[in-house]
N, C-alpha and C positions, 0 to 999 in steps of 0.2 A: 267117480264117486257122486252120488246124488246128494245134493245139499238138503239138510234136514228142514222141515217145514216150521222151524222156530229159530229164534236167534241163538247161535252157538254160545255166545257170551252174553249173559244178562248181568250187567253191572248194577242193575237196581236190586239185585238179591241182597246185597249187604247194606242197602238203605232201608230195608223193610221195617225195622223196628228200632227204637231208641238204643236197645242194647247192642244190636249189630252196628249202628252207626257209631256208638261209643268205642266198640271193639276195634274198628278199622280207621278211626280218625287219625290222621297223619300229623296234625298240629294241635297242640294244647296250650292254653294260657294258664299259668300258675301264679300264685302270689309272688313267687320268687322272681318273676320277670318284671316287677314293677318298681319304679322310682316315683316318689310323690313330691311334686314341687310345692313349696310353701312360700308365702309372702310374709315377711316380718316388718313390723312398723314400730314407731315410738309408742309409749304409753304402758298401761298396766291393765290387765283384765279386758283387753279389747279383742273383738272379733268383728271386723268391719267388712260388710259385703263389697265385692267388686261388681259394679253395676253391669259391666259387659260380660261377666262370667258367672252365670247363675250357679249358686252353691259353693263358689270359691270366696274366701275371705282373706283379709290382711289380719295377721295376728300380732299382738304384742309378744315380747319374749317369753313371758310366762305361758302364754297360750301356745307358742311354738313348742315349748317343752311338753305340754300336754298332748299336742299333735304327734310329736315324736314318740311319746309313750303309746299313743293309739296305734301308730305304725308298727311298733314293736309287738303290741298285743295282737294285731292282725297278721303278723308275719311278714309284713312289707319289709324288705331288706335294707332300703335306703330311702332317704328324703333329700331334697335339693332345696336350699335356702336362697331366696332372692329378697333384696331389701327394697322397701318402699321409703324413699328419702324425701324429706321436706326441702323446699326450695332453698332454705338457709344452708343445707348441707351440700348444695351444688356449687361448685367453684371452678374457675379456669384451671387451677393446678390439681384439682381432684384429690386433694390430700386426705380427705375422709376415707377414701378407697382402701388405704393401708393402715388406718388408725386401728390400734388394738381394741379400741372401745366402740368401733362402729357397730351398726345393728346386727350385721351377719356374724361378726366375731363374738359379740356378747351372746347371741343365740347359740352358737357352737359351744362355747364354754358352759352355758347353762345346761345344755343337754348332757355334756360330759360330766359336769358336776352332779347331775341327777343319776348317773350311772345307767342310762338307758342304752340297751344293746341294739343300736341301729347305725348303719353307715351314714355319714354326713357328707353330702356333695355340696359344693359351692359354685357360684358363678364368678368368672373372672372377666370383667370388662369395666370400662370407666363410665358407661352411660348413666348408671344410677347416681353418680357423683359429679357428672360433668354439666356445667351450666347450660350447654348447648345440646345435651342429650345424645351425643355420639359416643361410640365405643372407644375412641382415641382422642388425643389432643388435636385441636384444630388451629391452624395458622393461615390467615388469608384464604380461608375457605377450603384448605387442604387438610386431610387427615394425616398426621405425621406418624409414620410407622415406628422408627427406631426409638424415638422419644417415648412413644406409647409403650413399647415392649419393656423398657426399663421401669415404667410405672407399674405395669402388670406384674412384673416379677416381685416388686415390693408388696403388692396386693396379695399375691399368692403365697409369699412367705408368711405374711401376717395371718392368713387363714390357716396355714399348716401349723403354726405356732399355737393358734387357738385350739387345734384338735381336729381339723377337717380330715376325712379319709380320702376323698376324691375331689380333685381340683377340676373345674370345668371351664377352661378358657374358651369364651364365645365371641371373642372380639374379631377374629379373622385377620389379624395382623401377621405379616410374614415373619418367621423366625422366633415366634413367641414360645413355642413348645421347647425348642432347644435351650433357649435362655432360661426358661423356667426350670426345666429338669436340671440343668447345670447348677442353678442356684439351690435348689432343694437338696441335691447331693452334697454341695459345699457346706450347707448348714445342717447336715445330719438328718434330713427328712427323707431317709432312703425308702421308707415304706409308704410314703404318700403316692397315691395313684393319680394319673392324669387321664381324664376322659376329654379328648379334644373335640370341640365342635368343628370337626374336620371339613365337612360338606354342608356349610351353612349358607342358605341362599337368600338373596335380597327379595324376600317375600312379602306379599300383602296380607299374609295370614297372622302377622304378629300384633295387630292392632290392640286387641284386648289386653295383651301382656303388657304393652307400654303403658296402658291405663293403670294396670295393677301395680306397676312399679313407680308411677308418677312421671313417666318420661314422655308422654304424648304431647304435652304443651311445650316441653323444653326442646324437642328435636327441631333443628333447623336443617332444611334440605332433606337428603335421603342418605342411605348407606350403600349406595350401589358402587362406590369406588373401593369397598372392601369386602362386601358380601358377594357371593357368586351369582352371576346372571342365571335366571331360572332356566334358560335354554341350553345350558352348558353341562354335558355329562363328563366329558374327558377332563375338564377342569376340576370337577369335584373329586375325581379319582386322583388327580395329581396332588390336590391338597391333602387327601388322606395319606398318600404315599409320603409325602413330605413330612407330615406330622408323626407318623409312625417312625420314620427314619431319625427323627430328632428326639424320640423318647416317649411318645404317647403310648399308654398301655391299652387304651380302648379309644374307639372313635364313634362319632355321633353324625347322623344325617338329620338335618332340620330345614324345613318342616317334615312332617311324617307322611301322611296319606298321599299327597301329590307327588312324593318323591320315593315311592316304594321301589322304583326301577333302580334308584341310586343305593338304596339299602341292599338289594340283591347284587348289584355290581360290585359294591365295596366288600361284601361277605365273600363273594366268589373270587375276587381278586386277591384279597389279603388274608382271609380265613383268620381274623382276629375278632375279639369281642366287639360286636357292633350293635349300636343302640340307635334309636330314633326318638325324636321329641314329638309327641301328639300335641301340637302347639295350641295356643289359646284360641286362634280363629277356628281350628278344627273342632275344638271342644265346644266353643259358643255356638257353632252352626248346629251341631247335634243337639244341644240343650234347647236351642230356640225352636228347632223343628219338632222336638218332642213336646215342648210346652204348648205348641199349637195343635198337638195331636196328629201331626202329619207322619210321624214315624214312631216306632216303639223304641224309646230311648235306651232301655237296658239291653235289648237285642242288638241294636246298632253298635252300642258301646262294645259288647263282646265281639261282634263281627269285625269291627275295625281293629281291635287288639289282636284277634286271630290273624288278620291280614298282615300285621306287622311281624308276627312270628313266622308266618308262612313265607314272607319275603326274605327272612334270614336274620331278623333281630334276635339278639340274645336277651334284650330287655328294652323297656319302653318308659320314658318319662311321660306320665299322663296324670291329669287332674282327676281322672276317674279311679285312681288307684284305691282309695279306701272303699268306694262303692263296689268295685269289682272284688276287692278282697273279702268284704263282708258276704257277697253273693257266693263266692267260692267256698268260704268257711261255714256257710249256713248248712 
């Protein structure tokens, strides 16, 4: 048979027009894929810019309620609350972490009292309340695992009692998912969901976040004895397997873009709801480059979020959530 004098397969045919490209697109990003991280602080009527994260602010509780209402109006299904704590709230025993009246729990109750239909996710780790900025108790320079787990359980129960829908243990202590799940069941919180930060890496991309929650100056040393080494793939999968076996409903890979291989591996291996966190450093780099005119910020925002979905994410925690939602809804 004589080969035809033209390409037998012209893959460019379906790229010819916007309509054709939309028709054959394999991966879509929708508002339903978004979780919006929010920072809460003391005060009233406050929206305080975070210097290292352009467009991101710390909000007082009343403004958190307004942001939750905005999320609901935009169709964003979930928000995630992180506290910015003053130095006076940081102690060695971290007791403020499980106080019913701490910032996060007050914000949860305020949103619930307002009747806003949005899922509320929280963060479970001691770093916002720890005088040394670590996710766990420290003794003689060592991060204590089991003592920390007991404190994290108290923290999670307080959040569940305040009305949280999704608990997000981000501490990376061994055994904390099993202990938390057992406590939730024992206390009747059988409907509360756990999204484990299962594959959380000891990354350099967290800097602006630590600024946003006030932990930058407090942190002594680093977190490499409990967060995963960036070079390790099998260890991340082992952590996800452990957390799922202990009762996690969903798992997260963190950071996002530099770890898309882990997203794909977790999704392929376990086929469970899998999320990624487009962390503060990723967000700040995009915003800084866009501010200098080096990239088109909106197009890069969409492209990165498509990459998360293509890699296997069911959803993404991203500071771009309201901007993308407005673009989709326009």
